C-alpha positions, 0 to 999 in steps of 0.5 A: 672101562666099558665102551663095548666089546667091539671097541675093547677087542680093537683096543687089545688087538692094536695094543698087541700089534704095537708091542709085537711078540718081543714086547708081549714077552717083556710085559710078562705072562702075569700082565697078559693073563690079567688083560685076558681075564679083564677081556673075558669079564668084559665079554661076559658083561656085554653078553648079558647086557645085550640079552637084557636089551634083546628081551626088552627091545631097548638099547642100553648095553653099549657104554659111551666113553667120556670123550664121546659125550655130547655136552659143553666142555666144562660139563664134560670135564666133570662127567664120567663115562656112561656104563649100564647099571647092573639091575640085580644090584639096583633092586637089592639097594632099593629094597634095603631102603627104609621107605615105601616107594609109592610115597617117593619120586625117584630121580636118576642123576646121570640117567644115561640110557634109562636102564635105572629108570626102567628098573625103578618103575618096577618098585612103584615110585610115584614118579620117575625123573632122569637128569642127563646132560648128554643130548644124545643119551637123553634121546636114547633114554626117551626111546628106551622108556617108550620101548619098555611101554613106560610112556603111561608111567609118570616119567620125565627126562631132563636134558640139563646139567644137574648143577643147574637143575632144581630138585623138586621139593617132594619126598625123593630118592636121588640115585647116582651111579658114579656119574661124575669125576672126583672133582665133579662129585665134590662140586655136586655134594657142595651144591646139593647141600647148599640148595637143600637148606630150605627143603621141606620134604625128605630126601634120600641120597644113594651113591653106587660105585665100583670097588677100587682105588678110583671109587668115589664112594669115600668122597660122598661118605666123607662129606655126609659124615662130616655134616650133621645134616645127613643120617646114614642108612646101612646097606650090607655087602652088595650081591654079585651080578653077571652084568657087573665088571667089578664088585660094587659098593653103595651108601645111602643117606637121608637129609635131616630136615630139622638140622638142615633147616637151621 
């Protein structure tokens, strides 16, 4: 979806060359027009993401396709591509939560290059933790944190499969920007609830995804709504963001300590 403007241009040029003039005509004008609109949208997203990096001296704009992720194969099968999170939408979601951020640590599951962590620092969370299974992305994430002068902020980057990582038993917001495949999010939700049964402090789970047929939000919502352990927090329609390729949607749930402990 978003592995960078250069790679996208190469893809479309190869596609046009492979089809030839007659092939392009056979695909129909509407399909070509749809491809061009997507390419223009991708160009816009890449431009504004690059401006974000230029202003901060960071490296978050270029996406990383699934095939390029550096992690064990069994973990990569459950992982999604790295795509930078639109910060305007992130701030909107955090502001909508019924919490005082200073009372919570913030955990970015699938931290990628650290853009979400940098945005979370602006809200004053007590501590930041980024969990990222890809070794190369973890290095980039640490470098971006240093570039943003967040080294003095309590921030830890964990290079580990989140399925094997233990969430600290402190009040926390766990944030996920669609870091898994559908099978991966199913496995994560099952693993999370089993590990939360002995939790003694509050947890708020936030999941964000692009609106569309491939959205995994329904998996998270279905899992939480089917369990008495989760309480929903309303998040209204998300605002537009120039760095979002598609419209987005989000859901937030609090783990119910009373029922979870039973």
